[in-house]
CHARMM internal coordinates of N, CA and C (Angstrom, degrees):
IC EDIT
DIST 1 N 1 CA 1.4501
DIST 1 CA 1 C 1.5322
ANGL 1 N 1 CA 1 C 111.33
DIST 1 C 2 N 1.3161
ANGL 1 CA 1 C 2 N 116.81
DIHE 1 N 1 CA 1 C 2 N -46.34
DIST 2 N 2 CA 1.4678
ANGL 1 C 2 N 2 CA 120.16
DIHE 1 CA 1 C 2 N 2 CA 179.16
DIST 2 CA 2 C 1.5151
ANGL 2 N 2 CA 2 C 110.93
DIHE 1 C 2 N 2 CA 2 C -64.17
DIST 2 C 3 N 1.3271
ANGL 2 CA 2 C 3 N 115.97
DIHE 2 N 2 CA 2 C 3 N -36.14
DIST 3 N 3 CA 1.4723
ANGL 2 C 3 N 3 CA 119.78
DIHE 2 CA 2 C 3 N 3 CA 179.67
DIST 3 CA 3 C 1.5258
ANGL 3 N 3 CA 3 C 110.50
DIHE 2 C 3 N 3 CA 3 C -62.96
DIST 3 C 4 N 1.3344
ANGL 3 CA 3 C 4 N 115.85
DIHE 3 N 3 CA 3 C 4 N -41.39
DIST 4 N 4 CA 1.4720
ANGL 3 C 4 N 4 CA 120.53
DIHE 3 CA 3 C 4 N 4 CA 178.78
DIST 4 CA 4 C 1.5327
ANGL 4 N 4 CA 4 C 111.06
DIHE 3 C 4 N 4 CA 4 C -62.29
DIST 4 C 5 N 1.3152
ANGL 4 CA 4 C 5 N 117.04
DIHE 4 N 4 CA 4 C 5 N -43.92
DIST 5 N 5 CA 1.4700
ANGL 4 C 5 N 5 CA 120.98
DIHE 4 CA 4 C 5 N 5 CA 178.46
DIST 5 CA 5 C 1.5168
ANGL 5 N 5 CA 5 C 110.82
DIHE 4 C 5 N 5 CA 5 C -63.36
DIST 5 C 6 N 1.3258
ANGL 5 CA 5 C 6 N 116.38
DIHE 5 N 5 CA 5 C 6 N -42.80
DIST 6 N 6 CA 1.4546
ANGL 5 C 6 N 6 CA 121.53
DIHE 5 CA 5 C 6 N 6 CA 179.30
DIST 6 CA 6 C 1.5296
ANGL 6 N 6 CA 6 C 110.35
DIHE 5 C 6 N 6 CA 6 C -61.75
DIST 6 C 7 N 1.3345
ANGL 6 CA 6 C 7 N 117.43
DIHE 6 N 6 CA 6 C 7 N -45.97
DIST 7 N 7 CA 1.4501
ANGL 6 C 7 N 7 CA 121.23
DIHE 6 CA 6 C 7 N 7 CA 178.57
DIST 7 CA 7 C 1.5205
ANGL 7 N 7 CA 7 C 111.43
DIHE 6 C 7 N 7 CA 7 C -61.25
DIST 7 C 8 N 1.3129
ANGL 7 CA 7 C 8 N 117.63
DIHE 7 N 7 CA 7 C 8 N -40.01
DIST 8 N 8 CA 1.4459
ANGL 7 C 8 N 8 CA 122.50
DIHE 7 CA 7 C 8 N 8 CA 178.98
DIST 8 CA 8 C 1.5379
ANGL 8 N 8 CA 8 C 110.68
DIHE 7 C 8 N 8 CA 8 C -63.53
DIST 8 C 9 N 1.3109
ANGL 8 CA 8 C 9 N 116.93
DIHE 8 N 8 CA 8 C 9 N -45.04
DIST 9 N 9 CA 1.4619
ANGL 8 C 9 N 9 CA 121.30
DIHE 8 CA 8 C 9 N 9 CA 178.83
DIST 9 CA 9 C 1.5279
ANGL 9 N 9 CA 9 C 110.59
DIHE 8 C 9 N 9 CA 9 C -62.20
DIST 9 C 10 N 1.3316
ANGL 9 CA 9 C 10 N 117.11
DIHE 9 N 9 CA 9 C 10 N -43.75
DIST 10 N 10 CA 1.4607
ANGL 9 C 10 N 10 CA 120.55
DIHE 9 CA 9 C 10 N 10 CA 179.24
DIST 10 CA 10 C 1.5257
ANGL 10 N 10 CA 10 C 110.76
DIHE 9 C 10 N 10 CA 10 C -64.06
DIST 10 C 11 N 1.3344
ANGL 10 CA 10 C 11 N 117.27
DIHE 10 N 10 CA 10 C 11 N -42.20
DIST 11 N 11 CA 1.4736
ANGL 10 C 11 N 11 CA 120.76
DIHE 10 CA 10 C 11 N 11 CA 179.83
DIST 11 CA 11 C 1.5288
ANGL 11 N 11 CA 11 C 110.77
DIHE 10 C 11 N 11 CA 11 C -63.90
DIST 11 C 12 N 1.3172
ANGL 11 CA 11 C 12 N 117.61
DIHE 11 N 11 CA 11 C 12 N -43.40
DIST 12 N 12 CA 1.4597
ANGL 11 C 12 N 12 CA 120.32
DIHE 11 CA 11 C 12 N 12 CA 179.22
DIST 12 CA 12 C 1.5252
ANGL 12 N 12 CA 12 C 110.60
DIHE 11 C 12 N 12 CA 12 C -65.55
DIST 12 C 13 N 1.3117
ANGL 12 CA 12 C 13 N 116.34
DIHE 12 N 12 CA 12 C 13 N -43.02
DIST 13 N 13 CA 1.4637
ANGL 12 C 13 N 13 CA 120.32
DIHE 12 CA 12 C 13 N 13 CA 178.02
DIST 13 CA 13 C 1.5117
ANGL 13 N 13 CA 13 C 112.24
DIHE 12 C 13 N 13 CA 13 C -60.66
DIST 13 C 14 N 1.3342
ANGL 13 CA 13 C 14 N 117.09
DIHE 13 N 13 CA 13 C 14 N -41.76
DIST 14 N 14 CA 1.4565
ANGL 13 C 14 N 14 CA 121.75
DIHE 13 CA 13 C 14 N 14 CA 177.92
DIST 14 CA 14 C 1.5083
ANGL 14 N 14 CA 14 C 111.38
DIHE 13 C 14 N 14 CA 14 C -64.25
DIST 14 C 15 N 1.3387
ANGL 14 CA 14 C 15 N 117.44
DIHE 14 N 14 CA 14 C 15 N -42.91
DIST 15 N 15 CA 1.4648
ANGL 14 C 15 N 15 CA 121.62
DIHE 14 CA 14 C 15 N 15 CA 179.06
DIST 15 CA 15 C 1.5141
ANGL 15 N 15 CA 15 C 110.98
DIHE 14 C 15 N 15 CA 15 C -62.80
DIST 15 C 16 N 1.3272
ANGL 15 CA 15 C 16 N 117.42
DIHE 15 N 15 CA 15 C 16 N -43.69
DIST 16 N 16 CA 1.4699
ANGL 15 C 16 N 16 CA 120.71
DIHE 15 CA 15 C 16 N 16 CA 178.81
DIST 16 CA 16 C 1.5250
ANGL 16 N 16 CA 16 C 110.43
DIHE 15 C 16 N 16 CA 16 C -63.90
DIST 16 C 17 N 1.3455
ANGL 16 CA 16 C 17 N 116.49
DIHE 16 N 16 CA 16 C 17 N -40.32
DIST 17 N 17 CA 1.4613
ANGL 16 C 17 N 17 CA 120.05
DIHE 16 CA 16 C 17 N 17 CA 178.54
DIST 17 CA 17 C 1.5355
ANGL 17 N 17 CA 17 C 111.07
DIHE 16 C 17 N 17 CA 17 C -61.60
DIST 17 C 18 N 1.3300
ANGL 17 CA 17 C 18 N 116.17
DIHE 17 N 17 CA 17 C 18 N -44.15
DIST 18 N 18 CA 1.4649
ANGL 17 C 18 N 18 CA 120.88
DIHE 17 CA 17 C 18 N 18 CA -178.67
DIST 18 CA 18 C 1.5266
ANGL 18 N 18 CA 18 C 111.96
DIHE 17 C 18 N 18 CA 18 C -69.93
DIST 18 C 19 N 1.3338
ANGL 18 CA 18 C 19 N 117.58
DIHE 18 N 18 CA 18 C 19 N -32.44
DIST 19 N 19 CA 1.4638
ANGL 18 C 19 N 19 CA 120.74
DIHE 18 CA 18 C 19 N 19 CA -174.28
DIST 19 CA 19 C 1.5383
ANGL 19 N 19 CA 19 C 112.45
DIHE 18 C 19 N 19 CA 19 C -103.32
DIST 19 C 20 N 1.3551
ANGL 19 CA 19 C 20 N 116.65
DIHE 19 N 19 CA 19 C 20 N 14.02
DIST 20 N 20 CA 1.4615
ANGL 19 C 20 N 20 CA 117.44
DIHE 19 CA 19 C 20 N 20 CA -173.93
DIST 20 CA 20 C 1.5186
ANGL 20 N 20 CA 20 C 112.74
DIHE 19 C 20 N 20 CA 20 C -65.48
DIST 20 C 21 N 1.3170
ANGL 20 CA 20 C 21 N 118.88
DIHE 20 N 20 CA 20 C 21 N -32.73
DIST 21 N 21 CA 1.4779
ANGL 20 C 21 N 21 CA 119.65
DIHE 20 CA 20 C 21 N 21 CA -179.50
DIST 21 CA 21 C 1.5257
ANGL 21 N 21 CA 21 C 111.34
DIHE 20 C 21 N 21 CA 21 C -64.88
DIST 21 C 22 N 1.3346
ANGL 21 CA 21 C 22 N 120.19
DIHE 21 N 21 CA 21 C 22 N -53.21
DIST 22 N 22 CA 1.4652
ANGL 21 C 22 N 22 CA 118.32
DIHE 21 CA 21 C 22 N 22 CA 178.89
DIST 22 CA 22 C 1.5296
ANGL 22 N 22 CA 22 C 114.00
DIHE 21 C 22 N 22 CA 22 C -64.20
DIST 22 C 23 N 1.3497
ANGL 22 CA 22 C 23 N 116.81
DIHE 22 N 22 CA 22 C 23 N -34.66
DIST 23 N 23 CA 1.4670
ANGL 22 C 23 N 23 CA 120.03
DIHE 22 CA 22 C 23 N 23 CA 179.10
DIST 23 CA 23 C 1.5394
ANGL 23 N 23 CA 23 C 109.70
DIHE 22 C 23 N 23 CA 23 C -66.26
DIST 23 C 24 N 1.3373
ANGL 23 CA 23 C 24 N 116.04
DIHE 23 N 23 CA 23 C 24 N -46.75
DIST 24 N 24 CA 1.4709
ANGL 23 C 24 N 24 CA 119.47
DIHE 23 CA 23 C 24 N 24 CA 178.88
DIST 24 CA 24 C 1.5180
ANGL 24 N 24 CA 24 C 111.08
DIHE 23 C 24 N 24 CA 24 C -64.18
DIST 24 C 25 N 1.3224
ANGL 24 CA 24 C 25 N 117.67
DIHE 24 N 24 CA 24 C 25 N -38.68
DIST 25 N 25 CA 1.4509
ANGL 24 C 25 N 25 CA 120.83
DIHE 24 CA 24 C 25 N 25 CA 179.65
DIST 25 CA 25 C 1.5284
ANGL 25 N 25 CA 25 C 110.44
DIHE 24 C 25 N 25 CA 25 C -60.74
DIST 25 C 26 N 1.3315
ANGL 25 CA 25 C 26 N 116.42
DIHE 25 N 25 CA 25 C 26 N -42.47
DIST 26 N 26 CA 1.4657
ANGL 25 C 26 N 26 CA 120.73
DIHE 25 CA 25 C 26 N 26 CA 179.13
DIST 26 CA 26 C 1.5284
ANGL 26 N 26 CA 26 C 110.96
DIHE 25 C 26 N 26 CA 26 C -66.32
DIST 26 C 27 N 1.3266
ANGL 26 CA 26 C 27 N 116.30
DIHE 26 N 26 CA 26 C 27 N -46.01
DIST 27 N 27 CA 1.4584
ANGL 26 C 27 N 27 CA 120.76
DIHE 26 CA 26 C 27 N 27 CA -176.85
DIST 27 CA 27 C 1.5270
ANGL 27 N 27 CA 27 C 111.40
DIHE 26 C 27 N 27 CA 27 C -65.11
DIST 27 C 28 N 1.3465
ANGL 27 CA 27 C 28 N 116.35
DIHE 27 N 27 CA 27 C 28 N -43.04
DIST 28 N 28 CA 1.4519
ANGL 27 C 28 N 28 CA 120.53
DIHE 27 CA 27 C 28 N 28 CA -175.01
DIST 28 CA 28 C 1.5133
ANGL 28 N 28 CA 28 C 112.67
DIHE 27 C 28 N 28 CA 28 C -88.73
DIST 28 C 29 N 1.3230
ANGL 28 CA 28 C 29 N 117.67
DIHE 28 N 28 CA 28 C 29 N -12.62
DIST 29 N 29 CA 1.4681
ANGL 28 C 29 N 29 CA 120.72
DIHE 28 CA 28 C 29 N 29 CA -178.42
DIST 29 CA 29 C 1.5072
ANGL 29 N 29 CA 29 C 112.83
DIHE 28 C 29 N 29 CA 29 C 73.05
DIST 29 C 30 N 1.3145
ANGL 29 CA 29 C 30 N 116.94
DIHE 29 N 29 CA 29 C 30 N 22.63
DIST 30 N 30 CA 1.4702
ANGL 29 C 30 N 30 CA 121.62
DIHE 29 CA 29 C 30 N 30 CA 178.89
DIST 30 CA 30 C 1.5281
ANGL 30 N 30 CA 30 C 109.77
DIHE 29 C 30 N 30 CA 30 C -100.44
DIST 30 C 31 N 1.3200
ANGL 30 CA 30 C 31 N 116.44
DIHE 30 N 30 CA 30 C 31 N 166.68
DIST 31 N 31 CA 1.4621
ANGL 30 C 31 N 31 CA 119.36
DIHE 30 CA 30 C 31 N 31 CA 176.43
DIST 31 CA 31 C 1.5245
ANGL 31 N 31 CA 31 C 109.00
DIHE 30 C 31 N 31 CA 31 C -75.78
DIST 31 C 32 N 1.3220
ANGL 31 CA 31 C 32 N 116.38
DIHE 31 N 31 CA 31 C 32 N 150.06
DIST 32 N 32 CA 1.4638
ANGL 31 C 32 N 32 CA 120.58
DIHE 31 CA 31 C 32 N 32 CA -177.22
DIST 32 CA 32 C 1.5195
ANGL 32 N 32 CA 32 C 111.54
DIHE 31 C 32 N 32 CA 32 C -64.33
DIST 32 C 33 N 1.3318
ANGL 32 CA 32 C 33 N 117.86
DIHE 32 N 32 CA 32 C 33 N -37.91
DIST 33 N 33 CA 1.4680
ANGL 32 C 33 N 33 CA 119.87
DIHE 32 CA 32 C 33 N 33 CA -177.96
DIST 33 CA 33 C 1.5388
ANGL 33 N 33 CA 33 C 110.35
DIHE 32 C 33 N 33 CA 33 C -64.17
DIST 33 C 34 N 1.3247
ANGL 33 CA 33 C 34 N 116.32
DIHE 33 N 33 CA 33 C 34 N -34.93
DIST 34 N 34 CA 1.4817
ANGL 33 C 34 N 34 CA 119.48
DIHE 33 CA 33 C 34 N 34 CA 178.46
DIST 34 CA 34 C 1.5300
ANGL 34 N 34 CA 34 C 110.34
DIHE 33 C 34 N 34 CA 34 C -67.02
DIST 34 C 35 N 1.3282
ANGL 34 CA 34 C 35 N 116.16
DIHE 34 N 34 CA 34 C 35 N -42.47
DIST 35 N 35 CA 1.4705
ANGL 34 C 35 N 35 CA 120.98
DIHE 34 CA 34 C 35 N 35 CA 177.73
DIST 35 CA 35 C 1.5218
ANGL 35 N 35 CA 35 C 109.90
DIHE 34 C 35 N 35 CA 35 C -62.52
DIST 35 C 36 N 1.3495
ANGL 35 CA 35 C 36 N 116.69
DIHE 35 N 35 CA 35 C 36 N -44.16
DIST 36 N 36 CA 1.4654
ANGL 35 C 36 N 36 CA 120.38
DIHE 35 CA 35 C 36 N 36 CA 179.82
DIST 36 CA 36 C 1.5356
ANGL 36 N 36 CA 36 C 111.03
DIHE 35 C 36 N 36 CA 36 C -58.01
DIST 36 C 37 N 1.3259
ANGL 36 CA 36 C 37 N 117.10
DIHE 36 N 36 CA 36 C 37 N -42.46
DIST 37 N 37 CA 1.4737
ANGL 36 C 37 N 37 CA 120.24
DIHE 36 CA 36 C 37 N 37 CA -179.95
DIST 37 CA 37 C 1.5097
ANGL 37 N 37 CA 37 C 111.01
DIHE 36 C 37 N 37 CA 37 C -63.31
DIST 37 C 38 N 1.3369
ANGL 37 CA 37 C 38 N 118.29
DIHE 37 N 37 CA 37 C 38 N -37.72
DIST 38 N 38 CA 1.4515
ANGL 37 C 38 N 38 CA 120.51
DIHE 37 CA 37 C 38 N 38 CA 179.97
DIST 38 CA 38 C 1.5287
ANGL 38 N 38 CA 38 C 112.45
DIHE 37 C 38 N 38 CA 38 C -71.65
DIST 38 C 39 N 1.3339
ANGL 38 CA 38 C 39 N 117.51
DIHE 38 N 38 CA 38 C 39 N -30.60
DIST 39 N 39 CA 1.4626
ANGL 38 C 39 N 39 CA 120.30
DIHE 38 CA 38 C 39 N 39 CA -177.37
DIST 39 CA 39 C 1.5198
ANGL 39 N 39 CA 39 C 112.14
DIHE 38 C 39 N 39 CA 39 C -79.59
DIST 39 C 40 N 1.3164
ANGL 39 CA 39 C 40 N 117.82
DIHE 39 N 39 CA 39 C 40 N -20.35
DIST 40 N 40 CA 1.4958
ANGL 39 C 40 N 40 CA 119.02
DIHE 39 CA 39 C 40 N 40 CA -176.09
DIST 40 CA 40 C 1.5134
ANGL 40 N 40 CA 40 C 111.87
DIHE 39 C 40 N 40 CA 40 C -92.00
END
COOR INIT
IC SEED 1 N 1 CA 1 C
IC BUILD
């Protein structure tokens, strides 16, 4: 059971990490390319 929860947390964290540019762009109302430049 704990392993399943841990895997779920890791998967969600990975998805948020991969999708942080489009999510931040939507939240902040900025263009995605501008967010990408700031994150790199």
